[in-house]
C-alpha positions in Angstrom: -247.0 -13.0 -107.0 -243.4 -12.5 -107.5 -241.7 -9.1 -109.1 -238.9 -8.5 -111.4 -238.0 -4.7 -111.7 -235.3 -3.7 -114.6 -234.6 -0.6 -116.6 -232.9 1.5 -114.2 -229.4 3.4 -115.1 -227.8 6.6 -115.1 -228.5 9.4 -117.1 -228.4 13.2 -117.3 -230.8 16.1 -116.1 -233.7 16.3 -118.9 -233.3 12.9 -119.7 -235.6 9.7 -120.0 -235.8 6.2 -118.6 -238.1 3.8 -118.4 -238.7 1.0 -115.8 -240.3 -2.1 -116.4 -241.8 -4.5 -113.4 -242.9 -7.9 -114.3 -245.3 -9.8 -112.4 -245.3 -13.9 -112.1 -246.9 -16.2 -110.2 -250.8 -15.7 -109.3 -250.8 -12.4 -111.4 -254.7 -13.1 -111.7 -255.1 -11.4 -108.3 -253.2 -8.2 -108.4 -255.6 -5.3 -107.9 -252.9 -2.7 -108.4 -249.2 -1.9 -108.7 -247.2 1.3 -107.9 -244.1 2.5 -107.8 -242.1 3.9 -104.7 -238.9 5.7 -104.3 -235.9 5.8 -101.5 -233.0 7.7 -100.7 -230.6 7.1 -98.1 -231.8 8.2 -94.9 -235.5 9.2 -95.9 -238.7 7.3 -96.0 -239.7 5.4 -99.2 -242.4 7.5 -101.2 -244.9 7.1 -103.4 -244.1 7.9 -106.9 -247.3 6.3 -109.0 -249.8 4.0 -109.0 -252.5 2.2 -111.5 -255.3 0.1 -110.5 -255.8 -3.0 -112.3 -259.3 -3.0 -112.9 -260.2 0.5 -114.5 -256.5 1.5 -115.4 -256.8 4.4 -113.1 -253.8 6.0 -112.3 -252.3 8.5 -109.0 -249.2 10.4 -109.2 -247.1 12.2 -106.7 -247.3 16.1 -107.3 -243.2 16.2 -107.6 -243.6 13.4 -110.7 -247.1 14.6 -112.3 -246.5 15.9 -115.9 -243.1 14.1 -116.4 -243.8 10.5 -115.4 -246.2 8.0 -116.7 -247.5 4.7 -115.7 -248.6 1.9 -117.5 -249.3 -1.7 -117.5 -249.4 -4.5 -120.3 -252.0 -7.1 -119.5 -250.4 -9.6 -122.0 -246.9 -9.5 -120.4 -248.0 -8.8 -116.5 -245.8 -5.9 -116.5 -246.0 -2.3 -115.5 -243.6 0.4 -116.7 -243.1 3.5 -115.2 -241.8 6.3 -118.0 -239.7 8.8 -116.7 -239.4 12.0 -119.0 -237.4 15.3 -117.9 -235.6 14.0 -115.2 -234.1 15.7 -112.5 -231.1 15.2 -109.9 -234.0 14.9 -107.1 -235.4 11.8 -108.9 -232.1 10.1 -108.2 -233.1 7.2 -105.9 -233.7 3.2 -105.6 -237.0 2.4 -107.2 -239.0 -0.3 -106.1 -242.0 -1.8 -107.8 -244.8 -2.9 -105.6 -248.3 -5.1 -106.0 -251.6 -5.8 -104.1 -254.1 -7.8 -104.1 -256.5 -5.6 -103.0 -258.5 -3.0 -104.8 -257.6 0.6 -103.2 -259.8 3.3 -103.8 -258.2 6.0 -105.1 -257.2 8.3 -102.6 -255.3 5.1 -101.2 -253.8 4.0 -104.4 -250.3 5.6 -103.6 -250.3 4.5 -99.9 -248.1 1.9 -98.9 -249.8 -0.2 -96.4 -252.1 -2.1 -99.0 -248.8 -3.0 -100.9 -247.6 -6.4 -99.8 -245.6 -7.8 -102.5 -242.2 -6.0 -103.5 -239.3 -6.2 -106.1 -235.8 -5.8 -105.9 -235.0 -2.0 -106.4 -233.3 -0.6 -109.6 -231.3 2.6 -109.1 -232.0 5.9 -110.9 -229.0 8.5 -110.7 -229.6 11.6 -112.5 -226.7 13.7 -112.8 -224.7 15.8 -115.3 
């Protein structure tokens, strides 16, 4: 499975961006996909995840109510709609995929994810 992320950019606080992650290859094997983010000197942290079989979603507390993860089966693409962006959302965002089907509490754990896209930079600044 290959993942191609896009949609990053610069936006003012309170603004919105939508990230996309297109999957190719053995897409029928995908069990879940997720978005992670990382800033220099910090661990990569999970933001949101979606399970393919039932569209179950799991969000980090820091983004609940502001970010929405969704998927388009026909396009093998997962999206991250980010609203009410804050300066602390500034990071390099990565999409990730797994052939496993994590239980809900493990959806945002890094361990199951073995496929990674390149990062896309999101900068929130006035």
